[in-house]
C-alpha positions in Angstrom: 149.5 102.8 -172.4 151.9 104.6 -170.0 150.1 107.9 -170.7 146.8 106.3 -169.8 148.2 105.0 -166.5 149.6 108.4 -165.6 146.3 110.1 -166.5 144.3 107.7 -164.4 146.7 108.1 -161.5 146.6 111.9 -161.7 142.9 112.1 -162.0 142.5 109.8 -159.0 144.8 112.0 -156.9 143.1 115.2 -157.8 139.7 113.7 -157.3 140.8 112.8 -153.7 141.7 116.4 -153.2 138.3 117.5 -154.4 139.5 119.2 -157.6 136.7 119.2 -160.3 137.4 117.0 -163.4 136.8 120.0 -165.7 139.8 121.8 -164.2 142.1 118.7 -164.7 141.4 118.1 -168.4 143.3 121.1 -169.9 146.3 120.4 -167.7 147.4 117.1 -169.2 148.2 115.9 -172.7 146.1 112.7 -173.0 147.5 110.1 -175.3 145.6 107.8 -177.6 142.7 105.8 -176.1 144.1 102.2 -175.4 142.9 99.1 -177.3 139.9 97.5 -175.6 138.6 100.9 -174.5 136.8 103.8 -176.0 137.1 107.5 -175.3 133.9 109.3 -176.3 134.3 112.9 -177.5 133.2 115.7 -175.1 133.3 118.4 -177.7 136.8 119.8 -178.3 138.7 117.0 -176.6 138.3 113.5 -175.6 137.4 112.3 -172.1 140.4 111.6 -169.9 139.2 108.3 -168.5 138.9 105.5 -171.1 135.8 103.4 -170.9 136.1 99.6 -171.2 134.4 98.0 -174.2 131.6 95.8 -173.0 131.5 92.0 -173.7 130.6 91.3 -177.4 132.6 94.3 -178.6 136.2 95.4 -179.1 138.3 98.4 -180.0 141.7 99.3 -181.4 143.9 102.1 -180.1 142.4 105.5 -180.2 138.8 104.4 -180.7 135.9 106.6 -179.7 133.4 103.8 -180.1 133.5 100.0 -179.6 132.9 97.7 -182.5 130.5 94.8 -182.2 132.0 91.4 -182.9 131.1 90.0 -186.2 128.8 87.0 -186.5 130.6 83.9 -185.4 133.1 85.7 -183.2 133.0 86.4 -179.5 134.4 88.5 -176.7 133.3 87.1 -173.4 135.2 89.7 -171.3 135.1 93.5 -171.3 138.0 95.6 -172.6 138.7 93.3 -175.5 141.1 94.5 -178.1 139.8 91.9 -180.6 137.2 89.2 -180.9 138.0 85.5 -181.0 136.8 83.3 -183.8 134.3 80.6 -182.6 136.3 77.3 -182.6 135.5 74.1 -184.5 133.0 71.9 -182.6 131.4 74.9 -180.9 128.7 77.5 -181.7 128.7 81.2 -180.8 125.2 82.5 -181.2 125.8 85.2 -178.5 129.0 87.2 -178.9 129.0 88.1 -175.2 129.4 84.5 -174.1 132.1 81.9 -174.3 131.7 79.3 -177.1 129.1 76.7 -176.4 130.2 73.0 -177.2 128.1 71.4 -179.9 125.7 69.1 -177.9 125.5 65.4 -178.5 124.0 64.5 -181.9 125.4 67.7 -183.5 128.7 68.8 -185.0 130.5 71.8 -186.4 133.3 71.4 -188.9 134.2 75.1 -189.4 135.4 78.1 -187.5 133.1 81.1 -186.8 129.7 79.5 -186.9 126.7 80.4 -184.8 125.0 77.0 -184.8 125.8 73.3 -184.9 124.4 70.8 -187.5 122.5 67.7 -186.7 124.0 64.3 -187.5 122.5 62.3 -190.4 120.6 59.1 -189.7 122.9 56.3 -188.7 125.5 58.6 -187.2 126.3 59.7 -183.7 128.7 61.8 -181.6 130.7 60.0 -179.0 131.2 63.3 -177.0 130.5 67.0 -177.0 132.1 69.6 -179.3 132.6 67.3 -182.2 133.9 68.6 -185.5 132.1 65.7 -187.3 129.7 62.9 -186.6 130.8 59.3 -186.5 129.3 56.5 -188.5 127.5 53.8 -186.5 129.9 50.9 -186.6 129.5 47.4 -188.0 127.3 45.1 -185.9 125.6 48.1 -184.1 122.7 50.4 -184.6 122.1 54.0 -183.7 118.5 54.9 -183.1 119.4 58.4 -181.9 122.5 60.5 -182.8 122.6 61.5 -179.1 123.2 58.0 -177.8 126.1 55.6 -178.1 125.8 52.7 -180.6 123.9 49.6 -179.4 125.0 46.1 -180.2 122.9 44.0 -182.6 121.6 40.9 -180.8 122.0 37.3 -182.1 119.9 36.5 -185.2 120.6 40.0 -186.6 123.4 41.9 -188.2 124.2 45.4 -189.5 126.4 47.3 -191.9 127.9 50.7 -191.0 125.6 53.7 -190.5 122.5 51.8 -189.6 119.6 52.9 -187.4 118.3 49.4 -186.8 119.6 45.8 -187.1 118.5 43.5 -189.8 117.2 40.0 -189.2 119.2 37.2 -190.8 117.5 36.1 -194.0 115.8 32.7 -194.1 118.3 29.9 -194.1 121.0 32.0 -192.2 121.9 32.2 -188.6 124.1 34.3 -186.2 124.9 33.3 -182.6 127.0 36.4 -181.6 126.3 39.9 -180.5 127.5 42.7 -182.7 127.8 40.8 -186.0 128.1 42.4 -189.4 126.9 39.3 -191.3 125.0 36.0 -190.9 126.2 32.5 -191.7 124.7 30.3 -194.3 123.0 27.2 -192.9 125.1 24.1 -193.8 123.8 21.0 -195.6 122.4 18.3 -193.3 120.9 21.0 -191.1 118.0 23.5 -191.1 117.8 27.0 -189.6 114.3 28.0 -188.7 115.5 30.3 -185.9 118.4 32.6 -186.9 119.4 33.1 -183.2 120.1 29.4 -182.4 122.7 27.0 -183.9 121.8 25.0 -187.0 119.6 22.0 -186.1 120.7 18.6 -187.5 118.2 17.0 -189.8 116.3 14.3 -187.8 116.5 10.6 -188.7 114.5 9.7 -191.8 115.2 13.1 -193.5 117.9 14.8 -195.5 119.0 18.2 -196.7 121.4 18.4 -199.6 121.6 22.2 -199.9 122.9 25.2 -198.0 120.5 27.8 -196.5 117.5 25.6 -195.8 114.8 26.2 -193.2 113.6 22.5 -193.1 114.7 19.0 -194.0 113.1 16.6 -196.5 111.8 13.1 -195.9 113.8 10.2 -197.5 112.2 8.8 -200.7 110.9 5.3 -201.0 113.6 2.7 -200.6 116.0 5.1 -198.9 116.9 5.7 -195.3 118.7 7.9 -192.9 119.4 6.3 -189.5 121.5 9.2 -188.1 120.9 12.9 -187.6 122.5 15.6 -189.7 122.6 13.7 -193.0 122.9 15.7 -196.2 121.8 12.6 -198.3 119.6 9.6 -197.6 121.1 6.2 -198.3 119.6 3.8 -200.8 118.4 0.6 -199.2 120.9 -2.2 -200.0 119.9 -5.4 -201.9 118.9 -8.1 -199.5 117.3 -5.7 -197.1 114.0 -3.8 -196.7 113.6 -0.1 -195.7 109.9 0.4 -194.9 110.8 2.9 -192.1 113.3 5.5 -193.4 114.4 6.5 -189.9 115.9 3.1 -189.0 118.7 1.0 -190.4 117.9 -1.5 -193.2 116.4 -4.8 -192.0 117.7 -8.0 -193.7 115.3 -10.1 -195.6 114.3 -13.3 -193.9 114.5 -16.8 -195.1 112.3 -17.4 -198.2 112.4 -13.7 -199.2 114.8 -11.5 -201.2 115.1 -7.9 -202.4 116.9 -5.9 -204.9 118.5 -2.5 -204.1 116.2 0.3 -203.0 113.2 -1.7 -201.8 110.9 -0.9 -199.0 109.8 -4.5 -198.5 111.3 -8.0 -199.2 109.6 -10.2 -201.7 108.6 -13.8 -200.9 110.2 -16.3 -203.3 107.9 -17.4 -206.1 106.5 -20.9 -206.1 109.3 -23.4 -206.8 112.0 -21.1 -205.6 113.7 -20.9 -202.2 116.4 -19.3 -200.1 117.5 -20.4 -196.7 119.8 -17.4 -196.1 119.0 -14.2 -194.3 119.6 -11.1 -196.5 119.3 -12.8 -199.8 119.4 -10.7 -202.9 117.7 -13.5 -205.0 115.9 -16.8 -204.7 117.2 -20.1 -206.0 115.1 -22.3 -208.4 114.2 -25.7 -207.1 116.2 -28.3 -209.2 115.1 -31.6 -210.9 114.4 -34.5 -208.6 113.4 -32.1 -205.9 110.4 -30.0 -204.8 110.1 -26.9 -202.8 106.7 -26.5 -201.0 108.2 -23.9 -198.5 110.3 -21.0 -199.8 112.4 -20.8 -196.7 113.4 -24.5 -196.5 115.9 -26.5 -198.4 114.6 -28.5 -201.4 113.1 -31.9 -200.6 114.2 -34.9 -202.6 111.4 -36.7 -204.5 110.6 -39.9 -202.5 111.0 -43.3 -204.1 108.3 -44.0 -206.7 108.2 -40.3 -207.6 110.3 -38.1 -209.9 110.4 -34.5 -211.2 112.3 -33.5 -214.3 111.2 -29.9 -214.4 112.9 -27.3 -212.2 110.9 -25.0 -210.0 108.3 -27.4 -208.8 106.4 -27.6 -205.5 105.7 -31.3 -205.7 106.9 -34.5 -207.5 105.0 -36.8 -209.8 104.3 -40.5 -209.2 105.9 -42.9 -211.6 103.4 -44.1 -214.1 102.7 -47.9 -214.5 105.7 -49.8 -216.0 108.2 -47.4 -214.5 109.9 -47.1 -211.2 112.2 -45.0 -209.0 113.8 -47.1 -206.3 115.5 -44.3 -204.5 114.8 -40.7 -203.6 115.8 -37.8 -205.8 115.0 -39.2 -209.2 114.4 -36.7 -212.0 112.9 -39.5 -214.2 111.2 -42.7 -213.5 113.1 -45.7 -215.0 111.3 -48.2 -217.3 110.6 -51.7 -215.9 113.3 -54.0 -217.3 112.4 -57.1 -219.3 111.6 -60.1 -217.2 110.3 -57.9 -214.4 107.0 -56.4 -213.3 106.8 -53.0 -211.7 
């Protein structure tokens, strides 16, 4: 290198004096051509002034020619003694230029490559010059590898590496942005729109199962008088449930019902009940009659009797018998010495 500097200095001085170059060459002992330069032969000797290797080439000490960079290497400046290897995350298609960062949506995991590789579906690059692509995260989707992940809206979800969000299946819901799963609709509710909260079952309906899109009407003799019921209630004895959306209605006087009835039943002839909400009717006793099911039994009047239960009227005492007070079950025979 020192020889090279001296040669260049001397040549420059002599050139200023007007001395021809041909007269200078034999005078000096020129050393080896420096690295990054080449000294082309002029016949018997080499040229005194080294020539810089152009970009995209290099040379070692004493070279008469520059060597092109191999594929995947580069030398962006002239007078390079070596070529650099194209770094990871870059591409070097032109050895005369600096490495080019891999653009968005592409990557390069190795040294010395001339091109970058496209990301797979469901992947993206968060920045330039990436050595690898990144999986699209949970709760997001990546339509394009060159764009940042987008958040899944309510009613949808996604796993990793997805190009689109998936709608919640029937009977599921999701109220948040960026969800990786949907929630199963609970009993007592229905989920017809996955982007809104579960809707309580309306009155008169039930839903016993998870994951339903609708509720079911209560069966005959059952009711649901509040919203959000997972089960309908059986109508209690002494009540009627002809409208499953309202509370049971007590049976009125003169009627009764067993459990699970939609209507109360009027007491049969000869039976009665004066209570509200009766579960059964009482039979009319002897010495009484029950023409109205909702009233108390009436005593047979004097001169009448009734031995059989469950009657709606009393019988008049036959000739030769009598009943001197009310409520007789039997007429009495007329005693001797009397007429009746």
